[in-house]
N, C-alpha and C positions, 0 to 999 in steps of 0.2 A: 476901201479896196482890199481884197483878200490877197494873201501871198500864196504861191503855189510851190510845192515840192513833191517828192515821192516818198513812199513808205520804205524805210530801210529793210523791212522784212519781206514784202511781197512786190515792191516796185510800183504799186498802184499810185496814181496821182492823188495828192491830198491838197485841199484848199484850206488854208488856215486864216482865221480872221486877222485883219490888220492890227488890231489892238491886243494881240497875244503878247505874253510876257515870258521871260526866261523861267524855266522850271514848271511852266503850266503843262498840264496833261491834256492831250488831244487823242482822239481815237481814229484809227484807220477805218474807213467805211467798207473796205473790201475784206480784210482779214481780222478786223475787230481788235487788233492789238492796241494797248495803251502806249502812247508815245510821249516822251518828255521833250519840250522845246529846250535845246541845249545852247542855241545861238540864234540871234536875230539877223545879223548881217555877216554872211549870208544865212538864210533860214536853215537850221539844221535840227533834225529830229533823231532821237535814239530811243530804243525800247525803255519804257519806264521801269524803275526798280520794283520788284515785287514787294507788297506790303507784308510784313511779318506780323504774326499774331503776338499780342503782348501777354496773353494768359493771365490778365488781371494784375500785372506787375506795375 
């Protein structure tokens, strides 16, 4: 069974698989933003941090 919530950016409904885990990245189907699962009970999403380039370090 999927869990439902809304995108924190555009308020579109998002269906998240029931086996999702904290810190997993999901994507909003409407605005295409990457969202991080920050809590499971209740299900909470936040914009995922941007990946920084490592420039070979």
